[in-house]
N, C-alpha and C positions, 0 to 999 in steps of 0.2 A: 791732647786733653780735651779737645772741642771734636775729635772725629768720632763719625757711628752714630751721631744723634740726629733724629729727625726733626727740621725744623719746619713749622708750622707757622704762620702768618696768620693768626686772630684777629687782628687788625678790623673793625669796624668799616663795612663798605661805603663812602662816605656819599654814594649815591643811592642808599638805601635809607626806606622812613627812617626816624627816631623812635628808638624802642626804649622804654620804659627800666629803670634799673628798682627794680622793689627791695633788693634791699644793698649793703654796703658790699664793693669789692676788694678784690685783691690786684687789679691789673695794674694800677698805678695812685701813688698817690695826687696825683692831679684829680682823679676823681673825688676827692672830698670836698666838705664845702668850708668855708668860712668860719675861722673859727671867732667865739663870740667878743672875744676881744680885738679883734681887728674888724668884726662889724661896727661895736658901739664906736669906736673910735671914727671910720667914715659916716656915721650919722651924726658923732659929733660936728664933724668938717663938714657937715653940709649945712648948717646955721648959718646962715647969712652970705654976703660976699667974702672973699678973698680974691688976693693979687693973685695973678694966674705966673704963667710959665718956670712955676719951682720958687719965684720970689714972696711965698706965703710964710708965715709965722710954722703952718706944720711941717712943711718940709725941712726948713731950717733945724726944727727939735729932731726929727728924724733922726739928718746927718750929725747932728751933735752926741745923741744918743750912740749913732755907731761908734764917733772918734769914741765916746766913754767907753764901748765896750771893748773896739779895740786898743786903747791905751795910749792913742797916737795920734797927731793931727792931719786925717788922711784924707781927701779929697771926695768926695760920695756925689755920684749919679745916678740917677734912675730911669730904668727902661720898662716897656712894657713885659718883655720877653726875655727868657736864658737864650734863645740863641741871638739875639741883638745884641744883649750882656756881652757874651762869649765873643761875637764876631769882630764886636766895634772894639773891644780890649786888646783883639790879638789883631786887628789892623792898625790900633795906635802901637803899637810896642814891633810892628812888622812892617819893612819898606817890602814893596810888590816882588821885588826879586831876590828877597829871604823865605825862611820855611820856617815853621813851629814844629817842634816835635812832640806829638802823645801817643797815648798808649792805642793797640789796635781797637779795643772799644771803647773808647771814649767818644762821649755826646760830640766834640769836636768835628770827629772823623764819622759817626755813623748815623747822626740822625738831626746834623745840621744843615742837607740840604747844597751843601757848597756854599752856606753864607761866609765862611772866614774868608775863602780865598775870592767872593766876589766883593765885600767889604772890602779888602785888602788890595783889591786891584791885581792880584794874580799871587799874591805871598802861598807858598804852596805847605801842605800837610803831609809830616814823615811820620811814620807809623814805629814804635817801639816795642820790644816784646815785654810779656809779663817777667817779674822777679824769678828767674830760677824754674819756673812751671812747677812754685807749688801752689795748692790749694790758696793756703793761708796766705800766700801774696797775691793771689789771683787779682787782676785789675790794676796793679800797682808797677810805675812806670819801674823800667832794668837798668840803672844808673850805665853798665857796662856797655846796654844794649846803647843808649844816647853817644856814650863816647865812640862806639864804631860807626853809628852815623855820622860823627864829624870826623872820624879819621878818613872815610870811607872815599870822599873825595873833596877836595879844597878849588879844584879849578874854575872858571869863572863859567862856563856852562851848567854849573850845581846849583840848585838855589839856595842859598846860603844859610844855614841853620843860624838863629837867633833868637830862638823864643824856647822855653821847655811847658808843656801845660801838665798841669796834675790836676787829678779828679779827686775831690775828699768830699764825702766818702766817694768809692768806685762807684764803677758802672755796673761792680757784680758784688757791692753789696759789703766790701770789704773796707775796713779802715788803713791808712798810715798813721805809724805810733809818733809822738813827736820826735823820738829820737831817727825812725824814716825819714820823717819831713824832713828833719834840719840837715841831717846825712845829703838828701837830695839836693835840698835848695843851696848848701856848701858848694858842691860840687857843679852845680850849675854854674853857681858866680865862679869857681875858678876855669870854668868851660867857657867862659863867659856871657852866657844864656841871661837874658831876660825870663821871669817865674813868671806864668798867669796858671790862676788855682779856676777852675771851674767848681763850685761852694755852693752848686744848687742843693745839696743836702749836707752843707756843713755844719749846721744845728745838729745832727746825727751824730754826726763825729766827733763832735763836744760834748755830745748826750754819754757816746762812750767811752772817751778819756779822760771827760771829768776835768778837764784843765782849762787857763786863761784862751780865749780867742788870740792871741796874740802871737801867743806860744808854735803856734803851726800856721802861722800868715807869717804875716811883716818880720818876726824874729826867727822866724825859720828862711829867711829870705825870697817872698813872695811879694813879688812887685805891683800886681793887680788882681785884686779877687771878684769874682764874679758871685755874687753871695746870695742864694737862691731864696724868695719867699714864696711861691702860688704853691710848691710842693711842701709847704710846712703851717699849712693854713690860712694861708694869705691869697682872697681873689684873683689879685693879678700883682705885677711888678716886682724887680730884680734891682738889687742894687751893685753898681760898677764900683767899688772901691779901691782908690790906688793911692798905696802906700807911701809912694815915691812920686810928690806932687808935682813933682818936674814932668812927669810923663801925661799927666792931665792938660797939659797947654792945650787950647782948642777941643778938647772933648767935646765939650757943650756944640761946638758945629758939627762934629760927628754924629752926634744926638739928633740936631733938628735936621739933616741932612737925612737921614736913615729915616726919618720920620717917628722918632723914640721920643722925641720933644714934648711931653704932655702939658694938654693948657690949663688942665686944671688937675696941675701936680699934686693938690694936697692930698687928692682922693687914694692916691698909692702911695704917698709920703704917711697919711696918718695910719693905715694897717699898721707900720712898722712902729711908729710911736705907740698905738696897742697894744703891739707885744712885745716890744722892748720896755716899756716902763713898769710894763704887768709882770713878768717874767713867762709867759705865754710861748715866748718864741723858743726857748729851750725847753721848758714844760711839753708842751707840744710833739718835740723831736724825743723826748722821754717816753714818753707816752707809747708814740710809735715803735720804738727800739723795741719796748717790754713786749709789745702785741708780737713781732718778727719772731724775738725768741722764745714767745707761749707758744707759739705757731709753729718754729720747728721742733721744739719739744714734744710735741702732740705729733707731729708727720713722723719724726724717729720712732715712734710706737707702732708705725703702719707699715706691716710685712709688705716689700718689695717699692720700698719709697727710698730714694737713694738725695741725701743732700749734699749739694755738690761742691757749697763753698762754706765757711764756717759764716754763719750771719751775723755781722757783726756792727750792721745800721739796721735800716727797716725792711730788707728785703729777705727773702728763703728764695733760695734758687734750690730746684729739686728734678730730679730723672723720673719722668713719668711716660706708661707705655703711651704710644698716639693714641689707642683705643681710650685709656682711661681721661685722657684731657679732652677727648671729643665727646665722650658723656657726662664729663665734666659742664663743658660749652653746655651739651642737651640740656641739664639739669639748672641752667642759667647762671653760673658763674664765668665771670672775665677775669682772664688772665694772659700774660704775653709769653709766646716762646720762638720767639726771634731775638731776643734782647742775648749780648754776648755769647758763649757756648750752646745757642741753643737749647738750654733747659726750660723748662717752667717758671717764670718769676714770678714769685709772690710777694706783692709791695703792700705793708701795713702804712695805716695814715695815721694823723692824730686821732683821729676818732671810732679807731677800729676797738673792736669790745670782743669781748670772753665768748658772747654767745656766737658772730662770726667765726670765730674761730671753729668752736665747737660744731657749728653745722657746715664747716669746710670740710673739715677733719672727719665727719660723719658720711659726707658725702663721698668723700675719695675714698674711705675702708668699703662703702658699698658697692661703691663702682671697681674696686680691686678683687673686691670677692665675690661678684657675680661674672668677674671675666673668665 
C-alpha cells in the first residue's frame, strides 16, 4: 500500500530562526492555539493561592469530570506530554522482559524516540500489520497479526508479549468502530494481553461515532487510556486514565521520577475543567472533523489529487506530486509528508475555517494547473 511514494521531510530545521506563520496551517493540530474555554479556566485558576502537586480543587474537579464522562470510578493522573503519558503507562503495564504490540504506524513506535523502552527499562515494542490491507482499515491493528506474534515464539529468549496498544483515532485518520474495538478488546483479553489506548485524538473518534466514551474504552476492555488535550485546543497536559485502579498503584511515583509531577497542577487541570464543563472538548473535535470532511470534499474536485484513506476524523491524507508539495511550501503552506505511508497529511484543528480550506484548495489547484 505504501510503496512508490516519495517521502519528503518538511519538518522545520531546529537550528533555523523562528519563522512567523501568517495564516492557519494544516501541518498539525498542535499548531492551533488554546480555545477560549480552556484559556478562561486557566485565568480563573490564576486567582489567589492553591495547594500544589495536584492537591488543589481544580485537579479534584477535573478528575471527577473525567469519571463522570467515562461513568466509572477511574484513577486519573496528568502529565505534561503525550510521550510521557504513553511511555509511563506502558512501563506500568510491562515488566522489562515483556513487550507491547502496536501498529507499525503507531505514535508509540514512530514518534516517541524510544521513550516506551527507556521508561520501562527495556520492554520491547513489537509491530503488528494493518487489517487486511484495505484503505478503510488502514492504521488499525489486525488481531490475526497479533495472534501470529504471540504464536511465533514462546521461549525464554523472546520478549514475552503482555500489552496490546491501540490508537483511536488512528495515525492515518481512520476510526475503530464500536464493534471493531470491542472485538479487539475481547480477543486481547482471551490472549492474556492488557490493553493500552493512545487516545491523543479520542475526542475526534467520539465525534465520529456519536457514542458514550465508555463504549470504546473500558467497556471494550481498555485498561489504561492516555487521553489527549493538547491536540484538542488545550495548551498543555494529557490525562492518564486507569480504568483498572489496581494498575495505578504507585503511578504517582513514576510521574515524579520522570519529571511529570507538575507543582502548579491546577493550570493543567483547569483546562480540562473548562472544556469538559462547557462541552467544548467534544465540540472542538466536531469542528475539526467537519473541517476535514469539507477539505476532503474540496480536494476530490481537483484533478490529480488522490485521497489515500477515508477521512473519518480530523486528518486528510492525499497523494501529491513532489513538485506540487514544493510549490505549496513556497506559497507558505506547512504540512507533513513523512507520517504514515508518506502521502501529504493535512490536519484540521478546532479553529480551521472555511476560508483556510478555500485558500489551500485554490493554491493546490493553481500549482497543479501550472505544472
